[in-house]
C-alpha positions in Angstrom: 10.3 -8.3 -6.3 13.5 -8.8 -4.4 14.9 -5.5 -3.0 18.2 -6.0 -4.8 20.0 -8.6 -7.0 21.1 -10.7 -4.0 17.8 -10.4 -2.2 19.1 -9.2 1.1 19.0 -5.4 0.9 17.6 -4.0 4.2 18.0 -7.3 6.1 19.3 -6.8 9.6 21.9 -9.6 9.0 23.9 -7.2 6.8 24.4 -9.9 4.2 23.7 -7.5 1.3 26.9 -6.2 -0.4 25.1 -4.6 -3.3 26.0 -0.9 -3.7 23.4 1.9 -4.1 24.0 2.1 -7.9 23.5 -1.6 -8.4 20.3 -1.5 -6.3 19.0 1.5 -8.2 19.8 -0.2 -11.6 18.1 -3.4 -10.4 15.0 -1.6 -9.3 14.8 0.5 -12.5 14.0 -2.7 -14.4 10.3 -1.9 -13.4 9.2 1.1 -15.4 7.2 3.9 -13.8 4.1 3.2 -15.9 4.2 -0.4 -14.7 4.7 0.6 -11.0 1.7 3.0 -11.4 -0.5 -0.1 -11.9 0.6 -1.8 -8.8 -1.5 -0.6 -5.8 0.6 -2.0 -2.9 4.4 -1.9 -2.7 5.0 -3.7 0.6 8.4 -4.7 2.0 8.0 -8.0 3.9 11.0 -8.7 6.1 11.9 -12.2 7.1 10.6 -13.2 10.6 13.2 -13.5 13.4 13.6 -17.1 14.5 11.9 -16.5 17.9 8.6 -15.6 16.1 8.6 -19.0 14.4 8.7 -21.0 17.6 5.6 -23.1 18.4 5.0 -21.2 21.6 5.1 -17.7 19.9 1.9 -15.7 20.4 -0.6 -16.1 17.6 -1.5 -13.1 15.4 -5.1 -12.2 14.4 -7.1 -15.2 13.5 -8.2 -16.0 9.9 -11.9 -16.0 10.8 -11.7 -12.4 12.2 -9.8 -11.2 9.2 -12.3 -12.9 6.9 -15.2 -11.3 8.7 -13.7 -7.8 8.2 -13.0 -8.5 4.5 -16.6 -9.7 3.9 -18.0 -6.7 5.7 -15.8 -4.3 3.7 -16.7 -5.9 0.4 -20.4 -5.7 1.3 -19.9 -1.9 2.0 -18.2 -1.5 -1.4 -21.0 -3.4 -3.2 -23.7 -1.3 -1.4 -21.9 2.0 -2.2 -21.2 1.5 -5.9 -22.0 -2.0 -6.9 -18.4 -3.2 -7.3 -15.2 -3.5 -5.4 -13.2 -0.3 -4.9 -10.4 -1.6 -7.2 -12.9 -1.6 -10.1 -14.1 2.0 -9.7 -13.4 4.3 -12.6 -12.0 7.8 -12.2 -15.3 9.6 -11.8 -16.5 7.0 -9.2 -13.2 7.3 -7.3 -13.6 11.1 -7.1 -17.3 10.7 -6.0 -16.8 7.9 -3.4 -13.3 8.8 -2.1 -13.8 12.3 -0.9 -11.3 13.6 1.6 -11.3 16.3 4.3 -9.5 19.5 3.2 -6.4 18.7 5.3 -6.2 15.2 4.0 -6.6 16.4 0.4 -3.7 18.8 1.0 -1.6 16.0 2.5 -2.3 13.8 -0.5 -1.5 16.6 -2.9 1.8 17.3 -1.1 2.8 13.7 -1.4 1.9 13.5 -5.0 4.0 16.6 -5.7 6.9 15.5 -3.6 7.0 12.0 -5.0 6.1 13.1 -8.5 3.3 10.7 -8.7 1.0 10.4 -11.7 -2.8 11.0 -11.8 -3.2 7.2 -12.0 -1.2 6.8 -8.8 -3.3 9.4 -7.0 -6.5 7.6 -7.9 -5.0 4.3 -6.8 -4.0 5.8 -3.5 -7.5 7.1 -3.0 -9.1 3.7 -3.7 -6.6 2.0 -1.3 -7.4 4.6 1.4 -11.2 3.9 0.8 -10.6 0.2 1.2 -8.6 0.7 4.4 -11.5 2.8 5.7 -13.9 0.1 4.7 -11.8 -2.5 6.5 -11.9 -0.3 9.6 -15.6 0.1 9.3 -15.3 3.8 8.7 -17.8 5.7 6.6 -15.3 8.5 5.9 -11.7 8.3 4.8 -9.6 9.6 7.7 -6.0 10.9 7.8 -4.8 7.6 9.1 -6.3 5.8 6.1 -4.6 8.3 3.7 -1.2 8.0 5.4 -1.4 4.2 5.4 -2.3 4.1 1.7 0.6 6.4 1.0 2.9 4.2 3.0 2.1 1.3 0.6 3.8 3.2 -2.2 7.3 2.4 -1.1 8.7 1.9 -4.6 7.5 5.3 -5.6 9.7 6.7 -2.9 12.7 4.7 -4.2 12.9 2.5 -1.1 11.7 -1.0 -1.1 13.9 -1.9 1.8 
């Protein structure tokens, strides 16, 4: 989804001339119940030209990422016989347990952002997946905060 009608909101070029009311109206076209069903709300800024040069440093290789994903999926299959995204509510509560301080952090975020129970469970499953990708048996604070960070549209800011 574009961040605003012109597509330039949040771009460092300053090209966007859409006012806050226009942006809010544009983003309200997606209903809350629909947004609840989208796990990752990620703003992807355009790359600066110097990062597109042939001599720019390479990022992480595809093979390394693929190995991490394959290992994470194997953990998920071993844990509950399916990917984290397919876990039901009871499975989510059983396999996505948090430390008390992380549970309190999540509850504060749910309260402050007025998230639904569906969003809470989706955040837990995303945090579990982040932990799996990191090779961690337990969901840590960093995994919860990263999962919360992927809920940008819930915060009203996609830019």
